[in-house]
DSSP file (Angstrom, degrees, kcal/mol; ACC not computed):
  #  RESIDUE AA STRUCTURE BP1 BP2  ACC     N-H-->O    O-->H-N    N-H-->O    O-->H-N    TCO  KAPPA ALPHA  PHI   PSI    X-CA   Y-CA   Z-CA
    1    1 A M              0   0    0      0, 0.0     2,-0.0     0, 0.0    45,-0.0   0.000 360.0 360.0 360.0 149.1   18.3  -25.0   -2.7
    2    2 A T        -     0   0    0      1,-0.1     2,-0.3     0, 0.0     0, 0.0  -0.345 360.0-125.8 -64.0 140.7   20.7  -24.9    0.1
    3    3 A K        -     0   0    0     -2,-0.0     2,-0.3     1,-0.0    -1,-0.1  -0.638  13.8-126.5 -92.1 147.8   22.2  -28.3    1.1
    4    4 A L        -     0   0    0     -2,-0.3    -1,-0.0     1,-0.1     0, 0.0  -0.712  37.3 -97.4 -89.2 142.1   22.1  -29.8    4.6
    5    5 A S        -     0   0    0     -2,-0.3    -1,-0.1     1,-0.1     0, 0.0  -0.254  22.8-135.1 -58.2 144.5   25.4  -30.9    6.0
    6    6 A R  S    S+     0   0    0      2,-0.1     2,-0.5    -3,-0.0    -1,-0.1   0.648  78.8 101.4 -77.7 -14.7   26.1  -34.7    5.7
    7    7 A M  S    S-     0   0    0      1,-0.1     2,-0.1     0, 0.0    -2,-0.1  -0.604  77.7-127.2 -74.4 122.2   27.2  -34.9    9.3
    8    8 A R        -     0   0    0     -2,-0.5     2,-0.3     1,-0.0    -2,-0.1  -0.413  19.2-155.0 -76.1 141.6   24.3  -36.3   11.2
    9    9 A L        -     0   0    0     -2,-0.1    -1,-0.0     1,-0.0     3,-0.0  -0.776  35.3 -91.0-106.7 157.4   22.9  -34.7   14.3
   10   10 A D     >  -     0   0    0     -2,-0.3     4,-2.4     1,-0.1     3,-0.4  -0.531  35.8-130.9 -63.1 129.2   21.0  -36.4   17.1
   11   11 A P  H  > S+     0   0    0      0, 0.0     4,-2.4     0, 0.0    -1,-0.1   0.827 107.4  55.0 -55.6 -33.4   17.3  -36.2   16.1
   12   12 A N  H  > S+     0   0    0      2,-0.2     4,-1.9     1,-0.2     5,-0.1   0.911 108.8  47.3 -66.6 -41.0   16.4  -34.9   19.6
   13   13 A D  H  > S+     0   0    0     -3,-0.4     4,-2.4     2,-0.2    -1,-0.2   0.933 112.1  49.6 -63.7 -45.2   18.9  -32.1   19.2
   14   14 A M  H  X S+     0   0    0     -4,-2.4     4,-2.5     1,-0.2     5,-0.2   0.901 109.3  52.4 -61.9 -40.4   17.6  -31.3   15.8
   15   15 A G  H  X S+     0   0    0     -4,-2.4     4,-2.3    -5,-0.2    -1,-0.2   0.887 108.9  50.7 -60.4 -39.5   14.0  -31.3   17.1
   16   16 A Y  H  X S+     0   0    0     -4,-1.9     4,-2.1     2,-0.2    -2,-0.2   0.913 110.9  48.1 -64.0 -43.7   15.1  -28.8   19.8
   17   17 A Y  H  X S+     0   0    0     -4,-2.4     4,-2.0     2,-0.2    -2,-0.2   0.902 112.6  48.0 -65.0 -41.4   16.7  -26.5   17.2
   18   18 A I  H  X S+     0   0    0     -4,-2.5     4,-2.4     2,-0.2    -1,-0.2   0.898 109.6  53.0 -67.0 -39.4   13.6  -26.6   15.0
   19   19 A N  H  X S+     0   0    0     -4,-2.3     4,-2.5     1,-0.2    -2,-0.2   0.901 107.9  51.4 -61.3 -40.8   11.4  -25.9   18.0
   20   20 A N  H  X S+     0   0    0     -4,-2.1     4,-2.5     2,-0.2    -1,-0.2   0.903 107.9  52.8 -61.2 -40.8   13.6  -22.9   18.8
   21   21 A L  H  X S+     0   0    0     -4,-2.0     4,-2.3     1,-0.2    -2,-0.2   0.939 111.0  45.6 -60.8 -47.6   13.2  -21.7   15.3
   22   22 A W  H  X S+     0   0    0     -4,-2.4     4,-2.3     1,-0.2    -1,-0.2   0.899 111.4  53.5 -63.0 -39.9    9.3  -21.9   15.5
   23   23 A S  H  X S+     0   0    0     -4,-2.5     4,-1.5     1,-0.2    -1,-0.2   0.927 109.5  47.4 -61.3 -44.9    9.3  -20.2   18.9
   24   24 A V  H  X S+     0   0    0     -4,-2.5     4,-1.4     1,-0.2     3,-0.3   0.928 111.0  51.7 -63.2 -44.2   11.3  -17.3   17.5
   25   25 A F  H  < S+     0   0    0     -4,-2.3    -1,-0.2     1,-0.2    -2,-0.2   0.885 113.4  44.3 -60.2 -38.8    9.1  -17.0   14.5
   26   26 A T  H  < S+     0   0    0     -4,-2.3    -1,-0.2     1,-0.2    -2,-0.2   0.728 114.6  48.5 -80.2 -20.1    5.9  -16.9   16.6
   27   27 A L  H  < S+     0   0    0     -4,-1.5     2,-0.7    -3,-0.3    -1,-0.2   0.586  88.2  88.8 -97.5 -10.6    7.3  -14.5   19.2
   28   28 A V     <  +     0   0    0     -4,-1.4    -1,-0.0    -3,-0.2    -4,-0.0  -0.799  46.4 163.3 -89.4 115.5    8.7  -11.8   16.8
   29   29 A F        +     0   0    0     -2,-0.7     2,-0.2     5,-0.0    -1,-0.2   0.766  43.2  86.0-104.1 -31.7    5.8   -9.4   16.2
   30   30 A D  S  > S-     0   0    0      1,-0.1     4,-2.3     2,-0.0     5,-0.2  -0.528  70.7-137.6 -81.0 136.6    7.4   -6.3   14.8
   31   31 A K  H  > S+     0   0    0     -2,-0.2     4,-2.6     1,-0.2     5,-0.2   0.874 105.4  52.4 -60.4 -38.7    8.0   -6.1   11.0
   32   32 A E  H  > S+     0   0    0      2,-0.2     4,-2.5     1,-0.2    -1,-0.2   0.883 108.7  50.1 -66.7 -37.4   11.4   -4.6   11.5
   33   33 A Q  H  > S+     0   0    0      2,-0.2     4,-2.5     1,-0.2    -2,-0.2   0.910 111.8  48.0 -65.9 -41.4   12.5   -7.4   13.9
   34   34 A V  H  X S+     0   0    0     -4,-2.3     4,-2.9     2,-0.2     5,-0.2   0.921 111.6  50.7 -63.9 -43.3   11.3  -10.0   11.4
   35   35 A R  H  X S+     0   0    0     -4,-2.6     4,-2.4     1,-0.2    -2,-0.2   0.923 112.0  46.7 -60.4 -45.3   13.1   -8.3    8.6
   36   36 A A  H  X S+     0   0    0     -4,-2.5     4,-1.9     2,-0.2    -1,-0.2   0.909 113.2  49.2 -64.2 -42.0   16.3   -8.2   10.6
   37   37 A L  H  X S+     0   0    0     -4,-2.5     4,-2.7     2,-0.2     5,-0.2   0.937 112.8  46.4 -63.0 -47.2   16.0  -11.9   11.6
   38   38 A F  H  X S+     0   0    0     -4,-2.9     4,-2.8     1,-0.2    -1,-0.2   0.892 109.8  54.7 -62.9 -39.3   15.4  -13.0    8.0
   39   39 A K  H  < S+     0   0    0     -4,-2.4    -1,-0.2    -5,-0.2    -2,-0.2   0.893 116.2  38.0 -61.5 -39.3   18.3  -10.9    6.8
   40   40 A D  H  < S+     0   0    0     -4,-1.9    -2,-0.2    -5,-0.2    -1,-0.2   0.831 120.7  45.6 -79.0 -33.1   20.6  -12.6    9.3
   41   41 A L  H  < S+     0   0    0     -4,-2.7     2,-0.3    -5,-0.2    -2,-0.2   0.854 112.8  43.7 -82.5 -37.3   19.0  -16.1    8.9
   42   42 A F  S  < S-     0   0    0     -4,-2.8     2,-0.1    -5,-0.2    -1,-0.0  -0.781  79.2-117.3-113.4 152.5   18.7  -16.4    5.1
   43   43 A T     >  -     0   0    0     -2,-0.3     4,-2.5     1,-0.1     5,-0.2  -0.367  38.9-104.2 -74.2 166.4   21.0  -15.6    2.3
   44   44 A H  H  > S+     0   0    0      1,-0.2     4,-2.1     2,-0.2     5,-0.2   0.889 123.8  50.5 -59.8 -39.0   19.9  -12.9   -0.2
   45   45 A T  H  > S+     0   0    0      2,-0.2     4,-2.4     1,-0.2    -1,-0.2   0.910 110.2  48.2 -66.4 -43.2   19.1  -15.7   -2.7
   46   46 A E  H  > S+     0   0    0      2,-0.2     4,-2.7     1,-0.2     5,-0.2   0.900 109.1  54.9 -63.4 -40.2   17.0  -17.6   -0.2
   47   47 A Y  H  X S+     0   0    0     -4,-2.5     4,-1.9     1,-0.2    -2,-0.2   0.936 112.2  42.2 -57.2 -49.6   15.2  -14.5    0.8
   48   48 A K  H  X S+     0   0    0     -4,-2.1     4,-2.4     1,-0.2    -1,-0.2   0.872 112.3  55.5 -66.5 -37.4   14.2  -13.9   -2.8
   49   49 A M  H  X S+     0   0    0     -4,-2.4     4,-2.3     2,-0.2    -2,-0.2   0.919 108.4  47.0 -62.6 -44.6   13.4  -17.6   -3.3
   50   50 A F  H  X S+     0   0    0     -4,-2.7     4,-2.2     1,-0.2    -1,-0.2   0.902 111.4  51.6 -64.4 -40.8   10.9  -17.6   -0.4
   51   51 A A  H  X S+     0   0    0     -4,-1.9     4,-2.0    -5,-0.2    -1,-0.2   0.912 111.2  47.8 -62.6 -41.9    9.3  -14.4   -1.6
   52   52 A K  H  X S+     0   0    0     -4,-2.4     4,-2.8     2,-0.2    -2,-0.2   0.900 109.7  52.3 -66.5 -40.2    8.8  -15.9   -5.1
   53   53 A R  H  X S+     0   0    0     -4,-2.3     4,-2.4     2,-0.2    -2,-0.2   0.907 109.8  49.2 -63.5 -40.6    7.4  -19.2   -3.7
   54   54 A L  H  X S+     0   0    0     -4,-2.2     4,-2.3     2,-0.2    -1,-0.2   0.912 112.2  48.3 -63.3 -41.7    4.9  -17.2   -1.7
   55   55 A E  H  X S+     0   0    0     -4,-2.0     4,-2.5     2,-0.2    -2,-0.2   0.882 109.1  53.4 -67.0 -37.7    3.9  -15.2   -4.7
   56   56 A I  H  X S+     0   0    0     -4,-2.8     4,-2.7     2,-0.2     5,-0.2   0.941 110.4  47.5 -59.7 -47.1    3.6  -18.4   -6.8
   57   57 A A  H  X S+     0   0    0     -4,-2.4     4,-2.5     1,-0.2    -2,-0.2   0.916 111.2  51.2 -60.9 -43.6    1.2  -19.8   -4.2
   58   58 A R  H  X S+     0   0    0     -4,-2.3     4,-1.3     1,-0.2    -1,-0.2   0.930 112.8  45.1 -59.6 -46.2   -0.8  -16.6   -4.1
   59   59 A R  H  <>S+     0   0    0     -4,-2.5     5,-2.6     2,-0.2     4,-0.3   0.881 111.9  51.5 -68.8 -38.0   -1.2  -16.6   -7.9
   60   60 A L  H ><5S+     0   0    0     -4,-2.7     3,-1.5     1,-0.2    -1,-0.2   0.920 108.7  51.6 -63.3 -42.0   -2.0  -20.3   -8.1
   61   61 A L  H 3<5S+     0   0    0     -4,-2.5    -1,-0.2     1,-0.3    -2,-0.2   0.786 107.7  53.3 -65.3 -26.0   -4.7  -19.8   -5.5
   62   62 A E  T 3<5S-     0   0    0     -4,-1.3    -1,-0.3    -5,-0.2    -2,-0.2   0.452 122.7-108.3 -87.4  -0.8   -6.1  -16.9   -7.6
   63   63 A G  T < 5 +     0   0    0     -3,-1.5    -3,-0.2    -4,-0.3    -2,-0.1   0.646  60.5 158.8  90.0  15.2   -6.3  -19.2  -10.6
   64   64 A Q      < -     0   0    0     -5,-2.6    -1,-0.2     1,-0.1     2,-0.1  -0.391  41.8-110.1 -72.3 153.4   -3.4  -17.9  -12.7
   65   65 A K     >  -     0   0    0      1,-0.1     4,-2.2    -2,-0.1     5,-0.2  -0.463  20.2-117.0 -82.1 153.0   -1.9  -20.1  -15.4
   66   66 A Y  H  > S+     0   0    0      1,-0.2     4,-3.2     2,-0.2     5,-0.2   0.903 113.8  55.5 -53.1 -45.8    1.6  -21.6  -15.1
   67   67 A Q  H  > S+     0   0    0      1,-0.2     4,-2.4     2,-0.2    -1,-0.2   0.902 108.4  46.9 -59.4 -44.1    2.7  -19.7  -18.3
   68   68 A T  H  > S+     0   0    0      2,-0.2     4,-2.6     1,-0.2     5,-0.2   0.927 114.5  46.8 -63.8 -45.5    1.7  -16.4  -16.8
   69   69 A I  H  X S+     0   0    0     -4,-2.2     4,-2.8     1,-0.2     5,-0.3   0.927 112.4  50.4 -62.6 -45.1    3.4  -17.1  -13.5
   70   70 A R  H  X>S+     0   0    0     -4,-3.2     4,-1.3     1,-0.2     5,-0.7   0.914 114.5  43.5 -60.6 -44.3    6.6  -18.3  -15.2
   71   71 A N  H  <5S+     0   0    0     -4,-2.4    -1,-0.2    -5,-0.2    -2,-0.2   0.904 118.2  43.7 -69.2 -41.6    6.8  -15.2  -17.4
   72   72 A D  H  <5S+     0   0    0     -4,-2.6    -2,-0.2    -5,-0.2    -3,-0.2   0.918 125.6  30.0 -70.9 -44.2    6.0  -12.7  -14.7
   73   73 A L  H  <5S-     0   0    0     -4,-2.8    -1,-0.2    -5,-0.2    -2,-0.2   0.535  97.6-129.4 -97.2  -7.5    8.2  -14.2  -11.9
   74   74 A K  T  <5 +     0   0    0     -4,-1.3     2,-0.3    -5,-0.3    -3,-0.2   0.956  58.4 141.7  57.1  53.4   10.9  -15.7  -14.1
   75   75 A V      < -     0   0    0     -5,-0.7    -1,-0.2    -6,-0.2     2,-0.1  -0.850  54.6-100.7-122.3 159.5   10.7  -19.1  -12.4
   76   76 A A     >  -     0   0    0     -2,-0.3     4,-1.6     1,-0.1     3,-0.4  -0.426  27.1-121.0 -76.5 153.3   11.0  -22.6  -13.7
   77   77 A E  H  > S+     0   0    0      1,-0.2     4,-2.7     2,-0.2     5,-0.2   0.825 113.3  62.5 -62.8 -30.7    7.9  -24.7  -14.3
   78   78 A H  H  > S+     0   0    0      2,-0.2     4,-2.2     1,-0.2    -1,-0.2   0.900 102.0  50.2 -60.9 -41.3    9.3  -27.2  -11.8
   79   79 A T  H  > S+     0   0    0     -3,-0.4     4,-2.0     2,-0.2    -1,-0.2   0.919 111.4  48.2 -63.7 -43.5    9.2  -24.6   -9.0
   80   80 A I  H  X S+     0   0    0     -4,-1.6     4,-2.5     1,-0.2    -2,-0.2   0.921 112.2  48.8 -63.3 -43.5    5.6  -23.7   -9.9
   81   81 A S  H  X S+     0   0    0     -4,-2.7     4,-2.5     2,-0.2    -1,-0.2   0.852 108.3  53.6 -68.7 -32.6    4.5  -27.4   -9.9
   82   82 A S  H  X S+     0   0    0     -4,-2.2     4,-1.8     2,-0.2    -1,-0.2   0.910 111.9  44.8 -67.6 -39.2    6.2  -28.1   -6.6
   83   83 A V  H  X S+     0   0    0     -4,-2.0     4,-2.2     2,-0.2    -2,-0.2   0.902 112.7  52.3 -66.9 -40.2    4.3  -25.2   -5.0
   84   84 A S  H  X S+     0   0    0     -4,-2.5     4,-2.1     1,-0.2    -2,-0.2   0.894 107.5  52.0 -61.7 -40.5    1.1  -26.5   -6.7
   85   85 A N  H  X S+     0   0    0     -4,-2.5     4,-2.3     2,-0.2    -1,-0.2   0.897 107.9  51.6 -63.1 -40.2    1.7  -30.0   -5.3
   86   86 A I  H  X S+     0   0    0     -4,-1.8     4,-2.5     1,-0.2     5,-0.3   0.920 110.4  49.1 -61.3 -43.2    2.0  -28.5   -1.8
   87   87 A L  H  < S+     0   0    0     -4,-2.2    -2,-0.2     1,-0.2    -1,-0.2   0.859 110.9  50.2 -65.4 -35.1   -1.3  -26.7   -2.3
   88   88 A E  H  < S+     0   0    0     -4,-2.1    -1,-0.2    -5,-0.2    -2,-0.2   0.881 112.6  46.1 -70.7 -37.9   -3.0  -29.9   -3.6
   89   89 A R  H  < S-     0   0    0     -4,-2.3    -2,-0.2    -5,-0.1    -3,-0.2   0.947 140.2 -61.5 -69.9 -48.5   -1.7  -32.0   -0.6
   90   90 A D     <  -     0   0    0     -4,-2.5    -3,-0.1    -5,-0.2    -4,-0.1   0.074  53.8-177.1-161.9 -70.9   -2.7  -29.4    2.1
   91   91 A G     >  +     0   0    0     -5,-0.3     4,-2.9     1,-0.1     5,-0.2   0.776  24.7 151.9  64.9  26.9   -0.9  -26.1    1.7
   92   92 A S  H  > S+     0   0    0      1,-0.2     4,-2.4     2,-0.2     5,-0.2   0.847  71.0  52.9 -61.9 -32.9   -2.6  -24.7    4.9
   93   93 A G  H  > S+     0   0    0      2,-0.2     4,-2.3     1,-0.2    -1,-0.2   0.941 112.3  43.5 -66.1 -47.0    0.4  -22.4    5.5
   94   94 A F  H  > S+     0   0    0      1,-0.2     4,-2.4     2,-0.2    -2,-0.2   0.901 114.3  51.6 -62.8 -40.7    0.2  -21.0    2.0
   95   95 A R  H  X S+     0   0    0     -4,-2.9     4,-2.3     2,-0.2    -2,-0.2   0.909 110.6  47.1 -65.1 -41.9   -3.6  -20.7    2.2
   96   96 A K  H  X S+     0   0    0     -4,-2.4     4,-2.4     2,-0.2    -1,-0.2   0.915 112.0  50.5 -65.3 -42.3   -3.4  -18.8    5.6
   97   97 A A  H  X S+     0   0    0     -4,-2.3     4,-2.5     1,-0.2    -2,-0.2   0.898 109.5  52.0 -61.1 -39.6   -0.7  -16.5    4.2
   98   98 A H  H  X S+     0   0    0     -4,-2.4     4,-2.3     2,-0.2    -2,-0.2   0.913 108.6  49.9 -63.4 -43.4   -2.9  -15.9    1.2
   99   99 A E  H  X S+     0   0    0     -4,-2.3     4,-2.4     2,-0.2    -2,-0.2   0.915 111.1  49.7 -60.2 -43.3   -5.9  -15.0    3.4
  100  100 A I  H  X S+     0   0    0     -4,-2.4     4,-2.5     1,-0.2    -2,-0.2   0.919 110.6  49.5 -62.4 -43.7   -3.7  -12.6    5.4
  101  101 A L  H  X S+     0   0    0     -4,-2.5     4,-2.5     2,-0.2    -1,-0.2   0.875 109.7  51.7 -64.9 -37.1   -2.5  -10.9    2.2
  102  102 A I  H  X S+     0   0    0     -4,-2.3     4,-2.4     2,-0.2    -2,-0.2   0.938 111.7  46.4 -63.7 -46.2   -6.1  -10.5    0.9
  103  103 A E  H  X S+     0   0    0     -4,-2.4     4,-2.3     1,-0.2    -2,-0.2   0.896 112.3  51.2 -62.7 -40.1   -7.1   -8.9    4.2
  104  104 A L  H  X S+     0   0    0     -4,-2.5     4,-2.5     2,-0.2    -1,-0.2   0.918 110.5  48.4 -63.1 -44.1   -4.0   -6.6    4.1
  105  105 A E  H  X S+     0   0    0     -4,-2.5     4,-2.5     2,-0.2    -2,-0.2   0.891 110.6  51.2 -64.4 -40.0   -4.8   -5.6    0.5
  106  106 A K  H  X S+     0   0    0     -4,-2.4     4,-2.5     2,-0.2    -1,-0.2   0.909 110.4  49.7 -62.1 -41.6   -8.4   -4.8    1.4
  107  107 A S  H  X S+     0   0    0     -4,-2.3     4,-2.3     2,-0.2    -2,-0.2   0.928 111.7  47.4 -63.2 -45.6   -7.2   -2.7    4.3
  108  108 A F  H  X S+     0   0    0     -4,-2.5     4,-2.5     1,-0.2    -2,-0.2   0.902 111.7  51.4 -61.4 -40.9   -4.8   -0.8    2.1
  109  109 A Q  H  X S+     0   0    0     -4,-2.5     4,-2.6     2,-0.2    -2,-0.2   0.910 109.1  49.8 -64.0 -43.0   -7.6   -0.3   -0.5
  110  110 A R  H  X S+     0   0    0     -4,-2.5     4,-2.6     1,-0.2    -1,-0.2   0.926 111.8  48.7 -60.6 -44.3  -10.0    1.1    2.2
  111  111 A K  H  X S+     0   0    0     -4,-2.3     4,-2.5     2,-0.2    -2,-0.2   0.901 111.0  50.2 -63.8 -40.2   -7.3    3.5    3.4
  112  112 A R  H  X S+     0   0    0     -4,-2.5     4,-2.6     2,-0.2    -1,-0.2   0.922 112.2  47.6 -62.0 -44.0   -6.6    4.6   -0.2
  113  113 A E  H  X S+     0   0    0     -4,-2.6     4,-2.4     2,-0.2    -2,-0.2   0.896 112.2  49.2 -65.5 -40.6  -10.3    5.2   -0.9
  114  114 A E  H  X S+     0   0    0     -4,-2.6     4,-2.3     2,-0.2    -1,-0.2   0.918 112.4  48.2 -63.8 -43.1  -10.7    7.1    2.4
  115  115 A R  H  X S+     0   0    0     -4,-2.5     4,-2.2     1,-0.2    -2,-0.2   0.916 112.3  49.1 -63.1 -43.4   -7.7    9.3    1.6
  116  116 A Q  H  X S+     0   0    0     -4,-2.6     4,-2.6     1,-0.2    -2,-0.2   0.897 109.9  51.4 -63.4 -40.7   -9.1    9.9   -1.9
  117  117 A A  H  X S+     0   0    0     -4,-2.4     4,-2.4     2,-0.2    -1,-0.2   0.900 109.5  50.3 -63.7 -40.8  -12.5   10.9   -0.5
  118  118 A R  H  X S+     0   0    0     -4,-2.3     4,-1.9     2,-0.2    -2,-0.2   0.917 111.4  48.4 -62.8 -42.3  -10.9   13.3    1.9
  119  119 A I  H  X S+     0   0    0     -4,-2.2     4,-2.2     1,-0.2    -2,-0.2   0.922 112.0  49.0 -63.8 -43.6   -8.9   14.9   -1.0
  120  120 A E  H  X S+     0   0    0     -4,-2.6     4,-1.3     1,-0.2    -1,-0.2   0.876 109.0  52.6 -65.1 -37.4  -12.0   15.2   -3.1
  121  121 A R  H  < S+     0   0    0     -4,-2.4    -1,-0.2     1,-0.2    -2,-0.2   0.896 112.9  45.3 -64.1 -38.5  -14.0   16.8   -0.3
  122  122 A R  H  < S+     0   0    0     -4,-1.9    -2,-0.2     1,-0.2    -1,-0.2   0.868 123.3  33.3 -72.0 -35.9  -11.3   19.4    0.1
  123  123 A T  H  < S+     0   0    0     -4,-2.2    -1,-0.2    -5,-0.2    -2,-0.2   0.390  85.3 125.9-105.4   3.8  -10.8   20.1   -3.5
  124  124 A R     <  -     0   0    0     -4,-1.3     2,-0.2    -5,-0.1    -3,-0.0  -0.271  68.8-102.3 -66.0 151.5  -14.3   19.7   -4.9
  125  125 A R        -     0   0    0      1,-0.1     2,-0.2     0, 0.0    -1,-0.1  -0.526  37.9-120.0 -73.8 134.8  -15.8   22.5   -6.9
  126  126 A K        -     0   0    0     -2,-0.2    -1,-0.1     1,-0.1     5,-0.0  -0.502  23.1-120.0 -78.9 144.7  -18.3   24.5   -4.9
  127  127 A L    >>  -     0   0    0     -2,-0.2     4,-1.1     1,-0.1     3,-0.9  -0.396  29.1-105.6 -76.5 158.7  -21.9   24.8   -6.1
  128  128 A P  H >> S+     0   0    0      0, 0.0     4,-0.9     0, 0.0     3,-0.6   0.864 121.0  56.7 -55.0 -37.9  -23.4   28.3   -6.9
  129  129 A A  H 34 S+     0   0    0      1,-0.2     4,-0.5     2,-0.2     3,-0.3   0.845 105.5  51.8 -63.3 -31.7  -25.4   28.2   -3.7
  130  130 A E  H <4 S+     0   0    0     -3,-0.9    -1,-0.2     1,-0.2    -4,-0.0   0.727 115.9  40.0 -76.7 -20.8  -22.3   27.7   -1.7
  131  131 A T  H <X S+     0   0    0     -4,-1.1     4,-2.4    -3,-0.6    -1,-0.2   0.434  90.0  93.8-105.6  -0.4  -20.6   30.7   -3.4
  132  132 A L  H  X S+     0   0    0     -4,-0.9     4,-3.0    -3,-0.3     5,-0.2   0.946  87.1  43.5 -59.8 -54.0  -23.6   33.0   -3.5
  133  133 A L  H  > S+     0   0    0     -4,-0.5     4,-2.9     1,-0.2     5,-0.3   0.941 115.7  47.0 -61.9 -49.5  -22.9   34.9   -0.2
  134  134 A P  H  > S+     0   0    0      0, 0.0     4,-2.7     0, 0.0    -1,-0.2   0.896 114.3  49.5 -59.6 -36.2  -19.2   35.3   -0.8
  135  135 A N  H  X S+     0   0    0     -4,-2.4     4,-3.3     2,-0.2     5,-0.2   0.926 111.4  48.2 -66.7 -43.4  -20.0   36.5   -4.4
  136  136 A L  H  X S+     0   0    0     -4,-3.0     4,-2.7     2,-0.2    -1,-0.2   0.927 114.3  46.2 -61.9 -44.1  -22.6   39.0   -3.2
  137  137 A I  H  X S+     0   0    0     -4,-2.9     4,-2.3    -5,-0.2    -2,-0.2   0.941 115.0  46.9 -63.0 -46.4  -20.3   40.3   -0.5
  138  138 A G  H  X S+     0   0    0     -4,-2.7     4,-2.0    -5,-0.3    -2,-0.2   0.916 113.7  47.9 -61.5 -43.3  -17.5   40.6   -3.1
  139  139 A E  H  X S+     0   0    0     -4,-3.3     4,-2.7     1,-0.2    -1,-0.2   0.882 109.5  54.1 -64.9 -38.6  -19.7   42.2   -5.6
  140  140 A G  H  X S+     0   0    0     -4,-2.7     4,-2.6    -5,-0.2    -1,-0.2   0.914 108.7  47.9 -62.1 -42.7  -21.0   44.6   -3.0
  141  141 A F  H  X S+     0   0    0     -4,-2.3     4,-2.6     2,-0.2    -1,-0.2   0.881 111.1  51.7 -65.2 -37.6  -17.4   45.7   -2.2
  142  142 A N  H  X S+     0   0    0     -4,-2.0     4,-2.3     2,-0.2    -2,-0.2   0.933 111.8  46.1 -63.7 -44.8  -16.7   46.1   -5.9
  143  143 A Q  H  X S+     0   0    0     -4,-2.7     4,-2.5     2,-0.2    -2,-0.2   0.906 113.2  50.1 -63.3 -41.7  -19.8   48.3   -6.3
  144  144 A L  H  X S+     0   0    0     -4,-2.6     4,-2.6     1,-0.2    -2,-0.2   0.914 110.4  49.7 -62.3 -43.2  -18.8   50.3   -3.2
  145  145 A E  H  X S+     0   0    0     -4,-2.6     4,-2.4     2,-0.2    -1,-0.2   0.903 111.1  49.2 -63.9 -41.0  -15.3   50.8   -4.5
  146  146 A K  H  X S+     0   0    0     -4,-2.3     4,-2.4     2,-0.2    -2,-0.2   0.917 111.5  49.4 -63.6 -43.2  -16.6   52.0   -7.9
  147  147 A A  H  X S+     0   0    0     -4,-2.5     4,-2.6     2,-0.2    -2,-0.2   0.916 112.1  47.8 -63.4 -43.0  -19.0   54.4   -6.2
  148  148 A L  H  X S+     0   0    0     -4,-2.6     4,-2.8     1,-0.2    -1,-0.2   0.899 111.0  51.2 -64.8 -39.6  -16.2   55.8   -4.0
  149  149 A N  H  X S+     0   0    0     -4,-2.4     4,-2.4     2,-0.2    -2,-0.2   0.902 111.4  47.7 -63.7 -40.3  -13.9   56.1   -7.0
  150  150 A R  H  X S+     0   0    0     -4,-2.4     4,-2.8     2,-0.2     5,-0.2   0.929 113.0  48.1 -64.7 -45.0  -16.6   58.1   -8.9
  151  151 A R  H  X S+     0   0    0     -4,-2.6     4,-2.9     2,-0.2    -2,-0.2   0.916 112.9  48.2 -61.5 -43.6  -17.2   60.3   -5.9
  152  152 A T  H  X S+     0   0    0     -4,-2.8     4,-2.5     1,-0.2    -1,-0.2   0.909 112.1  49.4 -63.9 -41.3  -13.5   60.9   -5.5
  153  153 A A  H  X S+     0   0    0     -4,-2.4     4,-1.9     2,-0.2    -2,-0.2   0.919 113.7  45.5 -64.8 -43.0  -13.2   61.7   -9.2
  154  154 A R  H  X S+     0   0    0     -4,-2.8     4,-2.6     2,-0.2     5,-0.2   0.913 112.8  51.4 -64.2 -42.9  -16.1   64.1   -9.1
  155  155 A S  H  X S+     0   0    0     -4,-2.9     4,-2.1     1,-0.2    -2,-0.2   0.923 112.2  44.6 -62.6 -44.1  -14.9   65.8   -5.9
  156  156 A S  H  X S+     0   0    0     -4,-2.5     4,-1.8     1,-0.2    -1,-0.2   0.843 111.7  54.0 -71.1 -30.7  -11.4   66.3   -7.4
  157  157 A A  H  X S+     0   0    0     -4,-1.9     4,-1.8    -5,-0.2    -2,-0.2   0.903 109.0  48.9 -67.7 -40.2  -12.9   67.6  -10.7
  158  158 A R  H  X S+     0   0    0     -4,-2.6     4,-2.3     2,-0.2    -2,-0.2   0.899 109.7  52.0 -63.6 -41.7  -15.0   70.2   -8.7
  159  159 A K  H  X S+     0   0    0     -4,-2.1     4,-0.9     1,-0.2    -1,-0.2   0.903 109.8  48.6 -63.1 -39.5  -12.0   71.3   -6.8
  160  160 A Q  H  < S+     0   0    0     -4,-1.8     3,-0.3     1,-0.2    -1,-0.2   0.868 112.4  48.9 -69.2 -34.4  -10.1   71.8  -10.0
  161  161 A L  H  < S+     0   0    0     -4,-1.8    -2,-0.2     1,-0.2    -1,-0.2   0.843 108.9  52.8 -72.5 -33.5  -12.9   73.8  -11.6
  162  162 A S  H  <        0   0    0     -4,-2.3    -1,-0.2     1,-0.2    -2,-0.2   0.668 360.0 360.0 -78.2 -14.6  -13.3   76.0   -8.6
  163  163 A V     <        0   0    0     -4,-0.9    -1,-0.2    -3,-0.3    -2,-0.1   0.480 360.0 360.0 -78.0 360.0   -9.7   77.0   -8.5
């Protein structure tokens, strides 16, 4: 984890800086703005570390075992236990984030199902009753074409015989 400078700041100043940080986090609404802020604010390693900690919390709340989390996310057991301790003490931030992620996943799932249903409606196989009229019309044109071809063939055969 990143170390804090040993040079002490006035606690009032530090409180002001932290308040500014919270204000910025709560006032940035757009995902791209948040992404840009995080990119500037955190190192690449910190960025990945925060993402993993959030995923650890999500998996713990879903009841996954330490071993599974450790193998999947490639994290130390100490990291998992520190997140677990936070969840045991309170973890309201992790819990709220987990609720948001669940709602987001449900929303994505609904959209996927709606999209799939639209695709299936467009590409579903038509029943015989739905194709009856087009088939009759098509068959009628085929019969008409055959009759015209026979008539044309007879007519041209008569002309050749009469010559």
